[in-house]
MARKOLZA-936617 format. One record per residue (C-alpha): residue in one letter; x, z, y. Coordinates in steps of 0.5 Angstrom, whole numbers, plus 2048, in hexadecimal, padded with zeros to 3 digits. Each point is the difference from the previous one (the first is absolute). Example, Ala and Ser with C-alpha at 12.3 -4.5 7.8 and 13.67 -1.06 7.14 Angstrom:
# MARKOLZA-936617
{site A; {819; 810; 7F7}}
{site S; {802; 7FE; 807}}
***
This chain:
# MARKOLZA-936617
{site X; {A12; 832; 86D}}
{site X; {7FE; 7F9; 800}}
{site X; {7FB; 7FE; 805}}
{site X; {7FB; 7FA; 7FE}}
{site X; {801; 7FA; 802}}
{site X; {7FC; 7FD; 805}}
{site X; {7FB; 7FB; 7FE}}
{site X; {802; 7F9; 802}}
{site X; {7FC; 7FD; 806}}
{site X; {7FD; 7FA; 800}}
{site X; {803; 7FB; 806}}
{site X; {7FB; 7FE; 805}}
{site X; {801; 7F9; 7FE}}
{site X; {7FD; 801; 7F9}}
{site X; {7FA; 804; 803}}
{site X; {7F9; 7FC; 800}}
{site X; {7FE; 7FD; 807}}
{site X; {7FA; 804; 803}}
{site X; {7FA; 7FC; 801}}
{site X; {7FD; 800; 807}}
{site X; {7F9; 803; 801}}
{site X; {7FB; 7FC; 802}}
{site X; {7FB; 802; 805}}
{site X; {7F9; 802; 7FE}}
{site X; {7FB; 7FB; 801}}
{site X; {7F9; 800; 7FF}}
{site X; {7FD; 7FC; 7FB}}
{site X; {7FC; 7FA; 802}}
{site X; {7F8; 7FF; 7FE}}
{site X; {802; 7FC; 7FA}}
{site X; {805; 805; 7FE}}
{site X; {7FB; 806; 801}}
{site X; {7FF; 804; 7F9}}
{site X; {7F9; 7FF; 7FD}}
{site X; {7FB; 806; 802}}
{site X; {7FD; 803; 7FA}}
{site X; {7F9; 803; 801}}
{site X; {7FF; 808; 7FF}}
{site X; {7FC; 802; 7FA}}
{site X; {7FA; 803; 801}}
{site X; {7FE; 806; 7FD}}
{site X; {7F9; 802; 7FF}}
{site X; {7FE; 808; 800}}
{site X; {7FB; 801; 7FA}}
{site X; {7FA; 803; 801}}
{site X; {800; 808; 7FF}}
{site X; {7FC; 800; 7FA}}
{site X; {805; 7FA; 7FD}}
{site X; {806; 804; 802}}
{site X; {805; 803; 7FA}}
{site X; {7FD; 807; 7FF}}
{site X; {805; 805; 801}}
{site X; {803; 804; 7FA}}
{site X; {7FB; 806; 800}}
{site X; {7FA; 7FB; 801}}
{site X; {802; 7FC; 7FA}}
{site X; {801; 806; 7FC}}
{site X; {7F9; 802; 801}}
{site X; {7FD; 7F9; 7FE}}
{site X; {804; 800; 7FA}}
{site X; {7FD; 807; 7FE}}
{site X; {7F9; 7FE; 802}}
{site X; {801; 7F9; 7FB}}
{site X; {803; 804; 7FB}}
{site X; {7FA; 805; 800}}
{site X; {7FB; 7FA; 800}}
{site X; {803; 7FD; 7FA}}
{site X; {800; 806; 7FC}}
{site X; {7F9; 802; 802}}
{site X; {7FE; 7F8; 7FD}}
{site X; {804; 801; 7FA}}
{site X; {7FD; 807; 7FF}}
{site X; {7F9; 7FD; 801}}
{site X; {802; 7FA; 7FB}}
{site X; {802; 805; 7FB}}
{site X; {7F9; 804; 801}}
{site X; {7FC; 7FA; 7FF}}
{site X; {804; 7FE; 7FA}}
{site X; {7FF; 807; 7FC}}
{site X; {7F9; 801; 803}}
{site X; {7FD; 7F9; 7FE}}
{site X; {7FD; 803; 7F9}}
{site X; {7FD; 805; 804}}
{site X; {7FD; 7FB; 806}}
{site X; {7FE; 7FC; 7FA}}
{site X; {7FC; 805; 7FD}}
{site X; {7FD; 802; 807}}
{site X; {7FD; 7F9; 801}}
{site X; {7FD; 800; 7F9}}
{site X; {7FD; 807; 801}}
{site X; {7FE; 7FE; 807}}
{site X; {7FD; 7F9; 7FD}}
{site X; {7FC; 805; 7FB}}
{site X; {7FD; 804; 805}}
{site X; {7FE; 7FB; 804}}
{site X; {7FC; 7FD; 7FA}}
{site X; {7FD; 806; 7FE}}
{site X; {7FE; 802; 808}}
{site X; {7FD; 7F9; 800}}
{site X; {7FC; 801; 7F9}}
{site X; {7FE; 807; 802}}
{site X; {7FD; 7FD; 807}}
{site X; {7FD; 7FA; 7FD}}
{site X; {7FD; 805; 7FA}}
{site X; {7FD; 805; 806}}
{site X; {7FD; 7FA; 804}}
{site X; {7FD; 7FD; 7FA}}
{site X; {7FD; 807; 7FE}}
{site X; {7FD; 802; 806}}
{site X; {7FD; 7F9; 801}}
{site X; {7F9; 7FE; 7FE}}
{site X; {803; 7FC; 7FA}}
{site X; {800; 807; 7FD}}
{site X; {7F9; 803; 802}}
{site X; {7FC; 804; 7FC}}
{site X; {7FA; 7FC; 7FD}}
{site X; {7FE; 804; 7FA}}
{site X; {800; 808; 7FF}}
{site X; {800; 802; 7F8}}
{site X; {7FF; 808; 7FF}}
{site X; {803; 802; 7F9}}
{site X; {800; 807; 7FC}}
{site X; {7F9; 802; 802}}
{site X; {7FB; 802; 7FB}}
{site X; {7FA; 804; 804}}
{site X; {802; 7FD; 807}}
{site X; {7FB; 7FB; 803}}
{site X; {805; 7FA; 800}}
{site X; {7FB; 7FC; 804}}
{site X; {7FF; 805; 805}}
{site X; {808; 801; 801}}
{site X; {801; 7F9; 800}}
{site X; {7FB; 7FF; 806}}
{site X; {804; 806; 803}}
{site X; {806; 7FD; 800}}
{site X; {7FE; 7F9; 803}}
{site X; {803; 801; 806}}
{site X; {807; 7FE; 7FD}}
{site X; {7FD; 7F9; 7FF}}
{site X; {805; 7FB; 804}}
{site X; {805; 805; 801}}
{site X; {807; 7FE; 7FE}}
{site X; {802; 804; 7FA}}
{site X; {806; 803; 803}}
{site X; {7FC; 803; 806}}
{site X; {7FA; 803; 7FC}}
{site X; {7FF; 807; 803}}
{site X; {800; 805; 7FC}}
{site X; {7FD; 805; 804}}
{site X; {7FA; 7FC; 801}}
{site X; {800; 7FF; 7F8}}
{site X; {800; 808; 800}}
{site X; {7FA; 800; 805}}
{site X; {7FC; 7FC; 7FB}}
{site X; {801; 803; 7FA}}
{site X; {800; 807; 802}}
{site X; {7F8; 7FF; 800}}
{site X; {800; 800; 7F9}}
{site X; {801; 807; 7FD}}
{site X; {802; 7FD; 7F9}}
{site X; {807; 7FD; 803}}
{site X; {805; 805; 7FF}}
{site X; {806; 7FC; 802}}
{site X; {801; 7F8; 800}}
{site X; {806; 7FB; 801}}
{site X; {800; 7F9; 803}}
{site X; {804; 7FA; 7FD}}
{site X; {800; 7FA; 803}}
{site X; {800; 7FA; 7FC}}
{site X; {802; 7F9; 804}}
{site X; {7FD; 7FC; 802}}
{site X; {7F9; 803; 801}}
{site X; {7FF; 806; 7FC}}
{site X; {800; 807; 801}}
{site X; {7FF; 805; 7FB}}
{site X; {7FE; 807; 801}}
{site X; {801; 805; 7FA}}
{site X; {7FC; 806; 7FF}}
{site X; {801; 807; 7FD}}
{site X; {7F9; 803; 800}}
{site X; {7FF; 807; 800}}
{site X; {7FE; 804; 7F9}}
{site X; {7FA; 804; 800}}
{site X; {800; 806; 7FD}}
{site X; {7F9; 802; 800}}
{site X; {7FA; 801; 805}}
{site X; {7FF; 807; 804}}
{site X; {7F8; 801; 801}}
{site X; {7FE; 801; 807}}
{site X; {7FA; 800; 805}}
{site X; {800; 7F9; 800}}
{site X; {801; 7FF; 7F8}}
{site X; {806; 7FF; 7FC}}
{site X; {807; 7FD; 804}}
{site X; {805; 7FD; 7FB}}
{site X; {807; 803; 802}}
{site X; {807; 7FE; 7FE}}
{site X; {806; 805; 7FF}}
{site X; {801; 801; 807}}
{site X; {7F9; 801; 802}}
{site X; {7FF; 7FA; 803}}
{site X; {7F8; 7FE; 800}}
{site X; {7FF; 7F9; 7FD}}
{site X; {7F9; 800; 7FF}}
{site X; {7F9; 804; 800}}
{site X; {7FA; 7FF; 7FC}}
{site X; {7FA; 804; 7FF}}
{site X; {801; 801; 7F9}}
{site X; {806; 802; 7FC}}
{site X; {804; 7F9; 7FF}}
{site X; {801; 7FE; 7F9}}
{site X; {807; 801; 7FD}}
{site X; {802; 805; 805}}
{site X; {800; 807; 7FE}}
{site X; {7FD; 805; 805}}
{site X; {805; 805; 803}}
{site X; {7FF; 807; 801}}
{site X; {806; 802; 804}}
{site X; {801; 807; 804}}
{site X; {802; 7FF; 807}}
{site X; {7FE; 7F8; 800}}
{site X; {805; 7FA; 801}}
{site X; {805; 804; 804}}
{site X; {801; 806; 7FB}}
{site X; {806; 800; 7FB}}
{site X; {7FB; 801; 7FB}}
{site X; {7FD; 7F9; 802}}
{site X; {808; 7FD; 800}}
{site X; {801; 803; 7F9}}
{site X; {7F9; 7FD; 7FD}}
{site X; {802; 7F9; 803}}
{site X; {807; 800; 7FC}}
{site X; {7FC; 802; 7FA}}
{site X; {7FB; 7FB; 800}}
{site X; {806; 7FA; 802}}
{site X; {804; 803; 7FA}}
{site X; {7FA; 7FF; 7FB}}
{site X; {800; 7FA; 7FB}}
{site X; {7FB; 7FB; 801}}
{site X; {7FD; 801; 7F9}}
{site X; {7FF; 808; 802}}
{site X; {7FF; 7FE; 808}}
{site X; {7F9; 7FC; 7FE}}
{site X; {7FD; 806; 7FC}}
{site X; {801; 805; 806}}
{site X; {7FA; 802; 803}}
{site X; {802; 806; 805}}
{site X; {806; 803; 803}}
{site X; {800; 807; 802}}
{site X; {806; 805; 803}}
{site X; {800; 806; 804}}
{site X; {807; 801; 801}}
{site X; {806; 7FB; 7FE}}
{site X; {801; 803; 7FA}}
{site X; {7F9; 800; 7FC}}
{site X; {7FE; 7F8; 800}}
{site X; {7FB; 7FF; 7FB}}
{site X; {7FD; 7FA; 7FE}}
{site X; {7F9; 7FE; 7FC}}
{site X; {7FF; 7FB; 7FB}}
{site X; {7FA; 7FB; 7FF}}
{site X; {7F9; 802; 7FE}}
{site X; {803; 806; 7FB}}
{site X; {802; 804; 806}}
{site X; {807; 801; 7FD}}
{site X; {805; 804; 804}}
{site X; {807; 7FE; 801}}
{site X; {804; 806; 803}}
{site X; {806; 7FD; 804}}
{site X; {803; 805; 804}}
{site X; {805; 7FE; 805}}
{site X; {802; 7F9; 802}}
{site X; {807; 801; 7FD}}
{site X; {802; 7FC; 7FA}}
{site X; {7F9; 7FC; 801}}
{site X; {803; 7FA; 7FC}}
{site X; {802; 804; 7FA}}
{site X; {7F9; 804; 800}}
{site X; {7FD; 7F9; 800}}
{site X; {804; 7FE; 7FA}}
{site X; {7FE; 806; 7FC}}
{site X; {7F9; 800; 802}}
{site X; {7FF; 7F8; 7FE}}
{site X; {803; 802; 7F9}}
{site X; {7FB; 806; 800}}
{site X; {7FA; 7FC; 801}}
{site X; {802; 7FB; 7FB}}
{site X; {801; 805; 7FB}}
{site X; {7FA; 804; 802}}
{site X; {7FA; 7FC; 804}}
{site X; {7FD; 804; 806}}
{site X; {7F9; 800; 7FC}}
{site X; {803; 805; 7FB}}
{site X; {804; 804; 805}}
{site X; {7FE; 805; 805}}
{site X; {807; 800; 804}}
{site X; {807; 7FD; 800}}
{site X; {805; 805; 803}}
{site X; {806; 7FC; 803}}
{site X; {803; 805; 804}}
{site X; {806; 800; 7FC}}
{site X; {802; 7F9; 7FE}}
{site X; {804; 803; 7FA}}
{site X; {7FA; 803; 7FD}}
{site X; {7FA; 7FD; 801}}
{site X; {7FA; 804; 7FE}}
{site X; {7F9; 7FD; 7FD}}
{site X; {7FA; 805; 800}}
***
């Protein structure tokens, strides 16, 4: 077995000569290397330091949430612009209406609209001058502040007044519309003849029987059912027939009887039921057969009026 031939050795004369080491010498002042200053690192304040990962995540979440709220608010404003516009319009209209109402109320309650004249309408038998004088306390009062209770207290002294209404006519007129009581006849008593209406309210009293008013002979007086029936009958009569009635009698609510004129003809009326129909039948019977030729008209049953 062949052995590898050994590497040829290099002769010593052919090797490079070693350079002798020089001993270490300290550099001179001129040969000293420049000294570089160390960079100064400043530590930022606590609030300027870079937050850690958890703090940065929370801040991003908060910013995202705020941005989302702003976007949502912008969308809400965009979709509700008409509603807000209508609301502003209604607020403006309401404010204008309120100003108008307050201005009108202020003017109405001011002396600019005080009562200077009182007019009474609807009176035929009532003493208008006396009633106007009784209401004179309202002169100078603003129309909106006319005291209804004071007006009532002034008119209650006039028995003819059944009801009334007040009407303000700016700027200075107060109108009082009167509904008078309708007299149905006169009741004879110790003091004379007292004219009463269907409710039994005494309207006036005279020593003699008043002209144009029938004398009432009613059992039980003004508080009885017979009186109420007689009152309904008299009020149902046509004016042409009512002018001829000189007496009314009734002992019960079902036997009302009328006396006509100087002839003394009688009208048997019966109860007050169907008085309007009976009045029409009586008017027709009297047109065909005048009272001076008839002793009695019977309209108890309006379907078959009888002349005797």
